[in-house]
MARDREN-906960 format. One record per residue (C-alpha): x, y, z; residue in one letter. Coordinates in pm, whole numbers, plus 32768, in hexadecimal, padded with zeros to 4 digits. Layout:
BEGIN
+------+------+------+----+
:    x :    y :    z : aa :
+------+------+------+----+
:    X :    Y :    Z :  A :
...
+------+------+------+----+
END
This chain:
BEGIN
+------+------+------+----+
:    x :    y :    z : aa :
+------+------+------+----+
: A750 : 4C91 : 1AEF :  X :
: A7AD : 4B3A : 1B90 :  X :
: A84E : 4AD1 : 1A54 :  X :
: A927 : 4BEC : 1A39 :  X :
: A994 : 4BD2 : 1BAD :  X :
: A9DF : 4A60 : 1B6C :  X :
: AAB3 : 4ABC : 1A41 :  X :
: AB6C : 4BCB : 1AF4 :  X :
: ABA9 : 4AD3 : 1C1C :  X :
: AC1E : 49C8 : 1B2B :  X :
: AD06 : 4ACA : 1A7C :  X :
: AD9D : 4B33 : 1BD4 :  X :
: ADC6 : 49D6 : 1C3E :  X :
: AE81 : 497A : 1AEE :  X :
: AF54 : 4AB4 : 1B12 :  X :
: AFBC : 4A52 : 1C7F :  X :
: B014 : 48E7 : 1C0C :  X :
: B0DB : 4968 : 1AE8 :  X :
: B184 : 4A61 : 1BDC :  X :
: B1E4 : 4941 : 1CC4 :  X :
: B263 : 4873 : 1BA0 :  X :
: B336 : 4997 : 1B3B :  X :
: B3C2 : 49C2 : 1C9E :  X :
: B40B : 4844 : 1CA9 :  X :
: B4BD : 484C : 1B5D :  X :
: B585 : 4981 : 1BBF :  X :
: B5FF : 48ED : 1D0F :  X :
: B64B : 47A2 : 1C6A :  X :
: B715 : 484F : 1B58 :  X :
: B7D0 : 490E : 1C65 :  X :
: B824 : 47D0 : 1D1E :  X :
: B895 : 472F : 1BD8 :  X :
: B980 : 4849 : 1B82 :  X :
: BA34 : 489B : 1CBA :  X :
: BB8C : 480A : 1D0A :  X :
: BBBA : 4720 : 1E2E :  X :
: BC07 : 47C6 : 1F77 :  X :
: BBD1 : 4923 : 1EEF :  X :
: BAE9 : 495F : 201C :  X :
: BB07 : 494A : 2195 :  X :
: BBBA : 47FB : 21E9 :  X :
: BB06 : 4732 : 20E4 :  X :
: BC2B : 4630 : 20DD :  X :
: BBFA : 45F6 : 2259 :  X :
: BA75 : 45DF : 2232 :  X :
: BA93 : 44F0 : 2108 :  X :
: BB7C : 43F8 : 21D9 :  X :
: BA54 : 43D1 : 22C7 :  X :
: B975 : 4378 : 2190 :  X :
: BA6D : 429C : 20FC :  X :
: BA98 : 41DA : 2240 :  X :
: B927 : 419D : 2263 :  X :
: B913 : 4137 : 20F0 :  X :
: BA38 : 4041 : 2116 :  X :
: B9FF : 3FB0 : 2258 :  X :
: B87F : 3FD1 : 2284 :  X :
: B8A8 : 4045 : 23E5 :  X :
: B8C4 : 41A0 : 249F :  X :
: BA2A : 4205 : 2502 :  X :
: BA9F : 4276 : 2645 :  X :
: BB17 : 43E6 : 264E :  X :
: BC77 : 436C : 2694 :  X :
: BC79 : 4258 : 2588 :  X :
: BDF2 : 4266 : 250E :  X :
: BD8E : 423C : 2394 :  X :
: BCCB : 4386 : 238E :  X :
: BD87 : 4447 : 2497 :  X :
: BE1C : 4589 : 2401 :  X :
: BF99 : 4585 : 2420 :  X :
: BFA4 : 470A : 247D :  X :
: BE6E : 4726 : 2557 :  X :
: BE6C : 45C2 : 25FD :  X :
: BCF9 : 45A5 : 25DA :  X :
: BBE4 : 4543 : 24E6 :  X :
: BA97 : 45C2 : 2481 :  X :
: BA11 : 4472 : 2522 :  X :
: B9FE : 4528 : 2669 :  X :
: B8E0 : 4608 : 25CC :  X :
: B78A : 458C : 256E :  X :
: B7A7 : 44BA : 242C :  X :
: B655 : 4464 : 23B5 :  X :
: B686 : 4540 : 2279 :  X :
: B7A9 : 4477 : 223A :  X :
: B6FD : 4336 : 2262 :  X :
: B614 : 43AA : 215E :  X :
: B73C : 43F4 : 207F :  X :
: B7C3 : 42A7 : 20B1 :  X :
: B685 : 41EA : 204D :  X :
: B683 : 42BD : 1F0B :  X :
: B7DC : 424C : 1ED2 :  X :
: B784 : 40E0 : 1F00 :  X :
: B669 : 40F7 : 1E05 :  X :
: B73F : 4199 : 1D0A :  X :
: B85B : 40A2 : 1D40 :  X :
: B777 : 3F9E : 1CAC :  X :
: B7AC : 4043 : 1B55 :  X :
: B919 : 40D9 : 1B82 :  X :
: BA22 : 4102 : 1C84 :  X :
: BAC3 : 4233 : 1BD2 :  X :
: BB46 : 4315 : 1CEB :  X :
: BAB9 : 445D : 1C5A :  X :
: B961 : 43C4 : 1C25 :  X :
: B95A : 4342 : 1D8F :  X :
: B9A9 : 449C : 1E0B :  X :
: B891 : 4531 : 1D41 :  X :
: B7B3 : 441F : 1DD1 :  X :
: B80C : 448E : 1F2E :  X :
: B7DD : 45F5 : 1ED9 :  X :
: B683 : 45A0 : 1E4F :  X :
: B5FC : 457F : 1FA6 :  X :
: B627 : 46E7 : 1FE5 :  X :
: B596 : 473F : 1E8E :  X :
: B454 : 469C : 1EFD :  X :
: B464 : 4745 : 204A :  X :
: B492 : 489C : 1FA8 :  X :
: B36A : 4863 : 1EC6 :  X :
: B29E : 47EE : 1FD9 :  X :
: B30A : 4930 : 209E :  X :
: B28F : 4A09 : 1F80 :  X :
: B147 : 4951 : 1F6B :  X :
: B102 : 4985 : 20D5 :  X :
: B169 : 4AF1 : 20B5 :  X :
: B086 : 4B28 : 1F98 :  X :
: AF5A : 4A9B : 2063 :  X :
: AFBC : 4B7F : 217D :  X :
: AFD2 : 4CAB : 208C :  X :
: AE61 : 4C84 : 202D :  X :
: ADF3 : 4C98 : 218C :  X :
: AEBC : 4DC4 : 21CD :  X :
: AE90 : 4EA1 : 2094 :  X :
: ADD8 : 4EED : 1F61 :  X :
: AE41 : 4E3E : 1E39 :  X :
: AF38 : 4F2E : 1DA2 :  X :
: AFED : 4F59 : 1EFD :  X :
: AFD3 : 4DE0 : 1F34 :  X :
: B0A1 : 4DAC : 1DFE :  X :
: B192 : 4EB9 : 1E66 :  X :
: B1D2 : 4E15 : 1FAD :  X :
: B1F3 : 4CCE : 1F21 :  X :
: B2F5 : 4D34 : 1E33 :  X :
: B3BC : 4DFE : 1F35 :  X :
: B3DB : 4CC5 : 2015 :  X :
: B41A : 4BC7 : 1EF5 :  X :
: B519 : 4C7C : 1E2B :  X :
: B60A : 4D16 : 1F36 :  X :
: B744 : 4C9F : 1EA8 :  X :
: B7D4 : 4C35 : 1FFF :  X :
: B68F : 4B71 : 2036 :  X :
: B69E : 4ACE : 1ED6 :  X :
: B7F1 : 4A33 : 1F1B :  X :
: B78A : 4984 : 2042 :  X :
: B6CD : 4896 : 1F74 :  X :
: B7E3 : 484D : 1E7F :  X :
: B8DA : 479A : 1F63 :  X :
: B8E8 : 4691 : 2089 :  X :
: B87E : 4743 : 21C7 :  X :
: B782 : 4757 : 22DF :  X :
: B720 : 48B5 : 22A3 :  X :
: B618 : 4860 : 219F :  X :
: B555 : 4794 : 2291 :  X :
: B579 : 48AD : 238E :  X :
: B4E7 : 49A5 : 228F :  X :
: B3D2 : 48B3 : 2228 :  X :
: B368 : 4859 : 2380 :  X :
: B37E : 49C6 : 23ED :  X :
: B28A : 4A20 : 22C3 :  X :
: B188 : 490D : 2341 :  X :
: B197 : 49AF : 248E :  X :
: B177 : 4B0C : 240D :  X :
: B041 : 4A8B : 2339 :  X :
: AFB2 : 49DC : 2478 :  X :
: AFBB : 4B20 : 2534 :  X :
: AF00 : 4BDF : 241C :  X :
: ADF9 : 4AD4 : 2407 :  X :
: ADC4 : 4AEA : 2586 :  X :
: ADA1 : 4C67 : 2565 :  X :
: AC9D : 4C33 : 2461 :  X :
: ABE6 : 4AFF : 24D7 :  X :
: AC57 : 4AC0 : 2642 :  X :
: AD0C : 498B : 26AE :  X :
: AC37 : 487E : 2610 :  X :
: ACBD : 471B : 2624 :  X :
: AD37 : 4738 : 24BC :  X :
: ADF4 : 487C : 2509 :  X :
: AE90 : 47E0 : 263E :  X :
: AF03 : 46B7 : 256B :  X :
: AF9B : 479B : 2472 :  X :
: B057 : 484E : 257E :  X :
: B0CA : 46FA : 262C :  X :
: B15D : 4675 : 24DD :  X :
: B210 : 47B4 : 24AA :  X :
: B2A5 : 47C0 : 2608 :  X :
: B30B : 4656 : 25F9 :  X :
: B3D3 : 4673 : 24C2 :  X :
: B453 : 47BA : 2530 :  X :
: B4F9 : 4716 : 2666 :  X :
: B596 : 4623 : 2571 :  X :
: B62D : 472B : 2490 :  X :
: B714 : 4847 : 250D :  X :
: B73B : 48E7 : 2657 :  X :
: B70F : 4A52 : 25C2 :  X :
: B5A2 : 4A17 : 256B :  X :
: B53D : 499C : 26D3 :  X :
: B4C8 : 4AF2 : 2723 :  X :
: B385 : 4A85 : 2656 :  X :
: B349 : 497B : 2745 :  X :
: B373 : 4A53 : 2870 :  X :
: B282 : 4B6B : 27E8 :  X :
: B192 : 4A59 : 2784 :  X :
: B166 : 49F9 : 28F0 :  X :
: B115 : 4B4D : 295F :  X :
: B03B : 4BAC : 283B :  X :
: AF78 : 4A78 : 2870 :  X :
: AF35 : 4AB3 : 29CA :  X :
: AEE7 : 4C26 : 299B :  X :
: AE00 : 4BE6 : 2884 :  X :
: AD27 : 4AF3 : 2944 :  X :
: AD3F : 4B9C : 2AA5 :  X :
: AD26 : 4D05 : 2A28 :  X :
: AC4D : 4CF5 : 28FB :  X :
: AB5F : 4BE1 : 2945 :  X :
: AA35 : 4C42 : 2A2F :  X :
: A9C9 : 4AEB : 2A6B :  X :
: A9A1 : 4A52 : 2BBC :  X :
: AA54 : 491B : 2B60 :  X :
: AB8C : 49D2 : 2AD3 :  X :
: AC72 : 4918 : 2BC6 :  X :
: ABDE : 47D0 : 2B5E :  X :
: AC1F : 4829 : 29F8 :  X :
: AD72 : 48B0 : 2A48 :  X :
: ADE5 : 4768 : 2AEA :  X :
: AD30 : 4684 : 2A04 :  X :
: ADB9 : 4718 : 28C5 :  X :
: AF0E : 4771 : 2962 :  X :
: AF24 : 45EB : 29AE :  X :
: AED0 : 459F : 2837 :  X :
: AFE3 : 468E : 27CA :  X :
: B0D7 : 45EF : 28C4 :  X :
: B094 : 4491 : 2859 :  X :
: B0C0 : 44D6 : 26E7 :  X :
: B204 : 4597 : 272B :  X :
: B283 : 4478 : 27F3 :  X :
: B239 : 437B : 26F6 :  X :
: B2FA : 443A : 25EC :  X :
: B418 : 44AC : 26B6 :  X :
: B440 : 440C : 280B :  X :
: B500 : 42E4 : 2784 :  X :
: B632 : 43C3 : 2726 :  X :
: B655 : 4456 : 2887 :  X :
: B63B : 42FE : 2925 :  X :
: B73F : 4275 : 283F :  X :
: B813 : 439D : 28A3 :  X :
: B7EA : 4356 : 2A0A :  X :
: B833 : 41F2 : 29E1 :  X :
: B972 : 421D : 290E :  X :
: B9FF : 435C : 29CE :  X :
: B9BC : 4306 : 2B30 :  X :
: B87C : 43E3 : 2B52 :  X :
: B8E3 : 44FD : 2A71 :  X :
: B7A3 : 450F : 29AE :  X :
: B810 : 4637 : 28C9 :  X :
: B96E : 4596 : 28A3 :  X :
: BA0F : 46ED : 28D2 :  X :
: BAF0 : 468B : 29EB :  X :
: BB51 : 4546 : 292F :  X :
: BBB1 : 4616 : 2801 :  X :
: BC8D : 46F4 : 28D4 :  X :
: BD2E : 45D9 : 2974 :  X :
: BD64 : 4537 : 2825 :  X :
: BE00 : 4667 : 2790 :  X :
: BEE5 : 469E : 28C6 :  X :
: BF65 : 4541 : 2890 :  X :
: BF99 : 4519 : 2714 :  X :
: BFB3 : 467D : 2688 :  X :
: C0EB : 470B : 2619 :  X :
: C191 : 47DC : 2724 :  X :
: C129 : 492C : 2689 :  X :
: BFC4 : 48C1 : 266D :  X :
: BF93 : 481A : 27C9 :  X :
: BE85 : 48E3 : 288D :  X :
: BF73 : 4923 : 29AA :  X :
: C067 : 49D4 : 28B3 :  X :
: BF60 : 4AB0 : 2822 :  X :
: BF1E : 4BEF : 28F3 :  X :
: BDBA : 4C76 : 28BD :  X :
: BD53 : 4DE1 : 28E3 :  X :
: BC99 : 4D6E : 2A11 :  X :
: BDC8 : 4CC9 : 2AB4 :  X :
: BE9E : 4DF8 : 2A5D :  X :
: BDA7 : 4EDA : 2B25 :  X :
: BD3E : 4FA2 : 29FC :  X :
: BBD7 : 5014 : 29C5 :  X :
: BAF0 : 4F75 : 28B1 :  X :
: BAE0 : 50CE : 2827 :  X :
: BC4C : 50DC : 27E0 :  X :
: BC36 : 4F89 : 2739 :  X :
: BB1E : 4FF6 : 264B :  X :
: BBF2 : 5112 : 25C5 :  X :
: BD3A : 5052 : 25BF :  X :
: BDE9 : 5011 : 2467 :  X :
: BEDA : 4F01 : 245C :  X :
: BFF5 : 4EEB : 2349 :  X :
: BF51 : 4DD1 : 229E :  X :
: BDF8 : 4E8C : 2263 :  X :
: BDB9 : 4FC3 : 2185 :  X :
: BCC2 : 504E : 2281 :  X :
: BC83 : 5047 : 23EE :  X :
: BB89 : 4F44 : 2481 :  X :
: BA4F : 5006 : 2465 :  X :
: BA81 : 5072 : 22F0 :  X :
: BB02 : 4F0C : 229B :  X :
: B9CC : 4E7F : 2330 :  X :
: B8DE : 4F7A : 2270 :  X :
: B988 : 4F54 : 2130 :  X :
: B998 : 4DE0 : 213C :  X :
: B836 : 4DD4 : 21A8 :  X :
: B7DC : 4E5A : 203F :  X :
: B8F3 : 4DB4 : 1F7C :  X :
: BA49 : 4D2B : 1FEA :  X :
: BAD5 : 4BCF : 1F5C :  X :
: BC07 : 4AFA : 1F6C :  X :
: BC44 : 4B21 : 20F2 :  X :
: BBE9 : 4C8D : 20E3 :  X :
: BD07 : 4CE4 : 1FE9 :  X :
: BC23 : 4D2D : 1EB6 :  X :
: BB2A : 4E3C : 1ED7 :  X :
: BA25 : 4ECF : 1E05 :  X :
: BA80 : 5030 : 1D98 :  X :
: BA49 : 5143 : 1E99 :  X :
: B97C : 51EB : 1D8B :  X :
: B888 : 50D2 : 1DBC :  X :
: B89C : 5085 : 1F33 :  X :
: B888 : 51E9 : 1FB1 :  X :
: B74E : 5252 : 1EF2 :  X :
: B6B0 : 5107 : 1F55 :  X :
: B6F5 : 514B : 20C1 :  X :
: B67E : 52AF : 209D :  X :
: B543 : 5230 : 2006 :  X :
: B504 : 514E : 212B :  X :
: B559 : 524E : 222F :  X :
: B471 : 534C : 2184 :  X :
: B354 : 5251 : 2177 :  X :
: B37E : 5201 : 22F2 :  X :
: B37A : 5376 : 233B :  X :
: B23B : 538F : 227C :  X :
: B1B5 : 5270 : 2349 :  X :
: B1F8 : 5313 : 248B :  X :
: B189 : 546B : 2420 :  X :
: B037 : 5401 : 238A :  X :
: AFE2 : 52AF : 2434 :  X :
: B031 : 52F5 : 259A :  X :
: AEE3 : 5286 : 25F3 :  X :
: AF46 : 511B : 2580 :  X :
: B010 : 510D : 26C1 :  X :
: AF0C : 5178 : 27BC :  X :
: AEB0 : 5055 : 289C :  X :
: AD73 : 50E2 : 28F3 :  X :
: AC46 : 5135 : 2816 :  X :
: AC00 : 52A7 : 27C2 :  X :
: AABA : 530F : 2880 :  X :
: AA7E : 547A : 2854 :  X :
: AAFC : 5566 : 273C :  X :
: AAE4 : 56D5 : 2717 :  X :
: AB11 : 5783 : 25D1 :  X :
: ABC3 : 58DA : 25DE :  X :
: ABC3 : 59A3 : 2492 :  X :
: AD15 : 5A21 : 242F :  X :
: ACB0 : 5AC5 : 22E3 :  X :
: ABC4 : 5AB3 : 21C7 :  X :
: AC05 : 5940 : 2174 :  X :
: ACE0 : 58C4 : 2293 :  X :
: AC84 : 5850 : 23F2 :  X :
: AD2C : 57BE : 2506 :  X :
: AC96 : 5697 : 25B4 :  X :
: ACD9 : 5674 : 272B :  X :
: ACB7 : 552B : 27F5 :  X :
: AC2F : 55A5 : 2949 :  X :
: ABFB : 5444 : 29DC :  X :
: AC2F : 52D5 : 2992 :  X :
: AB48 : 51B6 : 29E5 :  X :
: AB94 : 5096 : 2ACB :  X :
: AB98 : 4FAB : 29A3 :  X :
: ACED : 4F2C : 2915 :  X :
: AD2C : 4F7F : 27A6 :  X :
: AD88 : 4E44 : 26D0 :  X :
: AE44 : 4F20 : 25D6 :  X :
: AF25 : 4FA4 : 26F6 :  X :
: AF7B : 4E56 : 277F :  X :
: AFD0 : 4DCA : 2627 :  X :
: B0A9 : 4F0B : 25D9 :  X :
: B15A : 4EDC : 2719 :  X :
: B19E : 4D69 : 26D9 :  X :
: B235 : 4DDF : 2589 :  X :
: B315 : 4ED3 : 262C :  X :
: B397 : 4DF2 : 272C :  X :
: B3D4 : 4CE5 : 261D :  X :
: B4AC : 4DEC : 256E :  X :
: B571 : 4E3E : 2699 :  X :
: B5C4 : 4CE1 : 2711 :  X :
: B689 : 4C65 : 25EE :  X :
: B754 : 4DA5 : 25DE :  X :
: B799 : 4D96 : 275E :  X :
: B801 : 4C2A : 2737 :  X :
: B8E2 : 4C8A : 2613 :  X :
: B98D : 4D8E : 26D2 :  X :
: B9B8 : 4CD6 : 2804 :  X :
: BA4E : 4BAB : 2766 :  X :
: BB5D : 4C84 : 26C1 :  X :
: BB7E : 4D31 : 280B :  X :
: BB8E : 4C0E : 28FB :  X :
: BC13 : 4AEB : 2818 :  X :
: BC88 : 4B09 : 26BB :  X :
: BCA9 : 4C65 : 25FF :  X :
: BBE9 : 4C2D : 24BD :  X :
: BB39 : 4D4E : 2409 :  X :
: BA30 : 4C9C : 2347 :  X :
: B8D7 : 4D14 : 22DC :  X :
: B87E : 4BA4 : 229C :  X :
: B857 : 4B8B : 2421 :  X :
: B74A : 4CAB : 241B :  X :
: B692 : 4C1C : 22F5 :  X :
: B56D : 4B90 : 23C3 :  X :
: B4F9 : 4D04 : 23F4 :  X :
: B4AD : 4D0A : 2281 :  X :
: B343 : 4CCB : 2293 :  X :
: B2DD : 4DDC : 239F :  X :
: B3DD : 4EC9 : 2314 :  X :
: B33D : 4EB5 : 21A5 :  X :
: B1DC : 4EC1 : 224C :  X :
: B228 : 500A : 22E9 :  X :
: B2DB : 508B : 21B1 :  X :
: B19F : 5038 : 20D5 :  X :
: B0AC : 50BF : 21DC :  X :
: B176 : 51FF : 21E6 :  X :
: B14E : 5227 : 2069 :  X :
: AFDE : 51D2 : 2067 :  X :
: AF9E : 52D4 : 2183 :  X :
: B060 : 53D8 : 20C5 :  X :
: AF76 : 53BE : 1F97 :  X :
: AE4A : 53AF : 206F :  X :
: AEA9 : 5504 : 2107 :  X :
: AEFE : 559E : 1FB3 :  X :
: ADC8 : 555F : 1EED :  X :
: AE45 : 5636 : 1DC5 :  X :
: AF5C : 5531 : 1D89 :  X :
: AE5A : 5418 : 1D87 :  X :
: AE71 : 53EA : 1C0F :  X :
: AFE7 : 539D : 1C49 :  X :
: AFA9 : 529A : 1D50 :  X :
: AF6D : 516D : 1C63 :  X :
: B0AF : 51D0 : 1B89 :  X :
: B17D : 51F6 : 1CD1 :  X :
: B11C : 508E : 1D50 :  X :
: B16B : 500F : 1BF1 :  X :
: B2B3 : 50C5 : 1BDC :  X :
: B332 : 5054 : 1D31 :  X :
: B2D2 : 4EE2 : 1CE7 :  X :
: B376 : 4ED9 : 1B95 :  X :
: B4B9 : 4F8E : 1C26 :  X :
: B4B9 : 4E82 : 1D31 :  X :
: B4B2 : 4D65 : 1C32 :  X :
: B5A6 : 4E1E : 1B48 :  X :
: B69F : 4E53 : 1C75 :  X :
: B6A1 : 4CD5 : 1CBC :  X :
: B6D4 : 4C82 : 1B45 :  X :
: B7D5 : 4D80 : 1B20 :  X :
: B89B : 4CEF : 1C4E :  X :
: B89B : 4B91 : 1BB4 :  X :
: B8F0 : 4C00 : 1A61 :  X :
: B9F4 : 4CF9 : 1AD1 :  X :
: BAA5 : 4C4F : 1BF5 :  X :
: BA3D : 4AD8 : 1C2D :  X :
: BA36 : 4A54 : 1AC5 :  X :
: BB78 : 4AF2 : 1A4F :  X :
: BC34 : 4A65 : 1B89 :  X :
: BB9C : 490A : 1B53 :  X :
: BC1F : 4911 : 19DF :  X :
: BD7A : 4981 : 1A54 :  X :
: BD8F : 4850 : 1B3F :  X :
: BCD1 : 475A : 1A6C :  X :
: BDDE : 465B : 1A24 :  X :
: BE67 : 4673 : 1B7B :  X :
: BD0A : 4626 : 1C07 :  X :
: BCE6 : 44F0 : 1B4C :  X :
+------+------+------+----+
END
């Protein structure tokens, strides 16, 4: 019996490593066959990497050699640790060749590694959340969403944002299962530290982590020394986060007169050096115009095919080339309907997952021969771990979407699903949980459950491969000689 279990475990482990190898190769293939500057300001981002590669130092945000002529700023105002990693890989590759295309691939390789690490973390989290068949379904839904895959194929900070968010997501789940052990606190702190050095749209995970950590210790633990544990482990998390991330904000404070986030410094630089039409003072936002955020959400400018909300939804699934190349509506709309249906199933069948207090008294009321209604007449004073985790997931979904909308409303109108991408992990969790619960409620369909999970997993992979084969690679071939 033990030998059979051992064989099964070895086979499962072997399958996981083969899966991760396949993910790595697919991400790497995508990065090698995507034309330069095909995605979100890669040329501007790559300038920062090249500067670090050539000079061996970190540039100021207003460095003239990397400042964009139109916008008057550079991406060096944003956290650049991912670019530092790319520059190191370029330096290593330059030992063998200085071919410009190969150096670009080396810079992109940093995000290939981060993407593979993200999938590995998601896979570990999935095994804590679901049975094996649903764990694979959840992993594939996250790993192969086309707009997620592309983040690991070009130079950006989004890949680090997704990877660090996945680590935080995993730490929350570990804490729900095991409590805040020192190991779990360390995992959370590492995720938070690198999240602060990634992209601002992922900062919601850091904020939610604070409240989730405090709530789990003060409300869940019944120990007399819970305040001691709160401050002790909280201090440990803070120290690790500071070791990883504090240097960047101190540097900003020194360079930009106390502006630790460099937001005002970036605004001032744009006002000084941007072309007239792009100067912040010449851009009238919806907020400045006195319009509501709702009007912005349903606004359709002439340069977009859809309004802001539809563009964000479509580009969350699959939009490329600065949101000018979309997957077919016959793919995107059914995909979005699938997500919506699963979310509705989650709300209908798993409402108890959102209860913050444990159910105490149940009363069974017969409705017929085989049906019964179960009423909860009271709830205990004890807080429910699943409820706290579920609400942490909900808030982690809301924050990036709010930041996405608010940025377009108050600063720069950009309808991009990429800015909402950090919500991917809790979104796919609720989608998978909704499907799981549906089959639990309909036992007659249980024979189809395994095939459903396989179908969804395979279709997720097929969609990503189709996107590469139908859009990315053909466009790369068309521009091959120009790229070189």
